[in-house]
C-alpha positions as CSV (number, residue, x, y, z in Angstrom):
1,M,13.4,-6.9,6.7
2,N,10.9,-8.7,4.6
3,T,10.6,-7.5,1.0
4,P,8.9,-10.1,-1.2
5,A,10.3,-10.3,-4.7
6,N,6.9,-11.0,-6.3
7,L,5.6,-7.5,-5.4
8,K,6.2,-4.0,-6.7
9,Y,6.9,-1.0,-4.4
10,T,6.8,2.8,-4.3
11,S,9.4,5.1,-2.7
12,S,6.6,6.2,-0.3
13,H,6.5,2.6,1.2
14,E,3.4,1.1,-0.5
15,W,3.5,-2.5,-1.8
16,V,1.5,-3.4,-4.9
17,R,0.4,-6.8,-6.2
18,Q,-1.1,-7.3,-9.6
19,E,-4.1,-9.6,-9.6
20,A,-5.2,-11.9,-12.4
21,D,-8.3,-9.7,-13.1
22,G,-6.1,-6.7,-13.8
23,T,-6.7,-4.9,-10.5
24,V,-3.9,-4.1,-8.1
25,V,-3.9,-4.7,-4.3
26,V,-2.1,-2.1,-2.2
27,G,-0.7,-2.2,1.3
28,I,2.1,-0.7,3.3
29,T,5.5,-2.3,3.5
30,D,7.1,-4.1,6.4
31,H,9.6,-1.3,6.6
32,A,6.8,1.3,6.9
33,Q,4.9,-0.6,9.7
34,E,8.2,-1.0,11.6
35,E,9.0,2.7,11.3
36,L,5.4,3.7,12.4
37,G,5.1,1.3,15.3
38,D,1.9,0.0,16.7
39,L,-1.0,0.9,14.3
40,V,-4.1,2.1,16.0
41,F,-6.3,3.7,13.2
42,I,-6.7,3.3,9.5
43,E,-8.8,5.5,7.2
44,L,-9.3,4.1,3.7
45,P,-10.5,5.7,0.4
46,A,-14.1,5.3,-0.7
47,V,-15.0,2.8,-3.4
48,G,-15.4,4.6,-6.8
49,R,-12.8,7.3,-5.9
50,K,-10.6,8.1,-8.9
51,L,-7.0,8.8,-8.1
52,A,-3.8,10.1,-9.7
53,A,-0.5,8.3,-9.1
54,G,1.1,9.9,-6.0
55,E,-2.2,11.3,-4.6
56,A,-2.8,10.9,-0.9
57,C,-5.8,8.6,-0.5
58,A,-5.6,6.9,2.9
59,V,-4.2,7.5,6.4
60,V,-2.5,5.1,8.9
61,E,-2.0,6.2,12.4
62,S,0.2,4.7,15.0
63,V,1.0,5.5,18.6
64,K,3.9,7.6,17.2
65,A,2.6,9.3,14.1
66,A,0.1,9.6,11.3
67,S,1.2,8.8,7.7
68,D,-0.5,9.4,4.4
69,I,-0.8,6.5,2.0
70,Y,-0.5,7.3,-1.7
71,A,-2.0,5.8,-4.9
72,P,0.8,3.9,-6.7
73,V,-0.8,4.4,-10.1
74,D,-3.7,6.3,-11.7
75,G,-6.9,4.5,-11.3
76,E,-10.2,3.9,-9.4
77,I,-10.7,2.3,-6.0
78,V,-12.8,-0.8,-6.4
79,E,-12.5,-2.2,-2.9
80,A,-11.4,-1.1,0.6
81,N,-10.4,-3.7,3.2
82,A,-12.7,-3.1,6.2
83,A,-11.0,-5.9,8.1
84,V,-7.8,-3.7,8.6
85,T,-9.9,-0.7,9.8
86,A,-11.4,-3.0,12.5
87,T,-8.0,-4.5,13.4
88,P,-5.2,-2.1,12.4
89,E,-2.6,-4.1,14.4
90,S,-3.0,-6.9,11.9
91,I,-0.7,-4.9,9.6
92,N,2.0,-4.9,12.3
93,A,1.7,-8.7,12.5
94,D,2.0,-9.3,8.7
95,A,2.2,-6.2,6.5
96,Y,2.0,-8.3,3.3
97,A,-1.0,-10.4,4.2
98,N,-3.1,-7.4,5.2
99,W,-3.8,-5.1,2.3
100,L,-5.5,-1.7,2.4
101,F,-7.3,-1.2,-0.9
102,R,-7.8,-2.6,-4.4
103,M,-7.6,-0.4,-7.5
104,K,-8.4,-0.7,-11.2
105,P,-5.4,0.9,-12.9
106,A,-6.1,3.5,-15.7
107,A,-3.3,1.9,-17.7
108,A,-2.1,-1.7,-17.2
109,G,1.5,-0.9,-17.9
110,D,1.8,1.7,-15.1
111,I,2.6,-1.0,-12.5
112,D,5.8,-1.8,-14.5
113,K,7.1,1.7,-13.7
114,L,7.2,0.9,-9.9
115,L,10.2,-0.4,-8.0
116,D,11.1,-4.0,-7.8
117,A,12.2,-5.5,-4.4
118,A,15.9,-4.7,-5.0
119,G,15.0,-1.1,-6.1
120,Y,12.9,-0.6,-3.0
121,Q,15.6,-2.0,-0.7
122,A,18.1,0.4,-2.3
123,A,15.7,3.3,-1.9
124,I,15.4,2.6,1.9
125,G,19.1,1.9,2.3
126,S,18.9,-1.7,3.3
C-alpha cells in the first residue's frame, strides 16, 4: 500500500499536504479508496465554510458504501476540487494525485499533531 512519507494523515483516512502558502490540501488515502472500491460520487464542502477538526464536511460514495470525509484541522475551506466531482474514479487511479479540498488552517501548528506515514500505517495495521 502506498503511504507517501511527505504527507500527514488522520486516523479517519484523510491525507494532508502543507502548501508553501500555508494552506493544506486534503484527500483520501490509498487505503481508504481500496476499502471503498470504485468511487461513483463525491460531494465537497462549500468554499468559505468554517470547520472544526474532526467535523464531517464531504462525502465519497462507491459502489459498496458511502463514507464521510472529515476536516483534519480547524479552518476554512478555500477551494474545492471540481475535477474529482466530475471524475470520482480518478481517486481510485491515484489517491495522492487527486485531492478533494484545500483549507486555510486556523492555527499553523495543528498539522504537526496529525499522524506521520509510520503512525498511519500502524493505525491501519499494515
